[in-house]
C-alpha positions in Angstrom: -34.2 -33.7 0.6 -35.5 -31.1 3.0 -34.4 -27.6 3.6 -33.1 -27.2 7.1 -34.6 -25.1 9.8 -32.8 -24.1 13.0 -34.5 -27.0 14.9 -33.5 -29.6 12.4 -29.7 -29.2 12.0 -26.5 -28.4 13.8 -25.2 -27.4 10.4 -27.9 -24.7 10.0 -27.2 -23.5 13.5 -23.5 -23.1 12.7 -24.4 -20.9 9.7 -27.1 -18.9 11.6 -24.7 -18.1 14.4 -21.8 -17.1 12.1 -20.4 -13.7 12.8 -20.4 -13.1 9.0 -23.8 -11.9 7.8 -23.4 -13.3 4.3 -23.1 -16.9 5.8 -26.3 -16.4 7.8 -28.2 -16.0 4.5 -27.2 -19.3 3.0 -29.5 -22.3 3.0 -29.0 -26.0 3.4 -30.8 -29.1 2.0 -29.8 -32.3 3.7 -30.6 -36.0 4.0 -28.8 -39.0 5.5 -26.0 -39.0 2.9 -25.7 -35.5 1.4 -25.7 -31.8 2.5 -26.2 -29.2 -0.2 -25.1 -25.7 0.6 -26.8 -23.0 -1.5 -27.1 -19.2 -1.8 -25.0 -16.3 -3.0 -21.9 -14.6 -1.6 -19.7 -11.8 -3.0 -16.3 -13.6 -2.9 -14.7 -17.0 -3.2 -13.3 -16.5 0.3 -16.8 -16.4 1.7 -17.8 -19.5 -0.2 -14.8 -21.4 1.2 -15.5 -20.0 4.7 -19.0 -21.4 4.6 -17.8 -24.8 3.5 -15.1 -24.9 6.2 -17.7 -23.9 8.8 -19.7 -27.1 7.9 -17.0 -29.7 7.2 -16.4 -30.6 10.9 -20.2 -31.2 11.4 -20.9 -33.5 8.4 -20.8 -36.8 10.3 -19.6 -38.7 7.2 -22.0 -37.0 4.7 -21.0 -35.5 1.4 -21.1 -31.7 1.1 -22.1 -30.2 -2.3 -21.2 -26.5 -2.3 -23.5 -24.9 -4.7 -23.0 -21.4 -3.4 -22.7 -18.8 -6.3 -20.1 -16.0 -6.2 -21.7 -12.9 -7.6 -20.8 -9.2 -7.6 -22.5 -6.9 -5.1 -24.7 -5.4 -7.8 -25.9 -8.8 -8.9 -27.0 -9.7 -5.4 -29.0 -6.4 -5.2 -30.9 -7.2 -8.4 -32.0 -10.7 -7.3 
């Protein structure tokens, strides 16, 4: 499974062009059957928003949302 770059994926572009800065920091790993969404956000709303951003672009692939919800102080320490 490879980590996406802007040139490789419409999914990565959708996150990179998000008006929400937290979503632009997330990463993707994808292959022909699966997309893994990874990173950290500060609320379950942002986690769901990231997932909903990608769902229309999956082209039949499975999405594994492995985004962690952490407090703002936890993200500063990592």
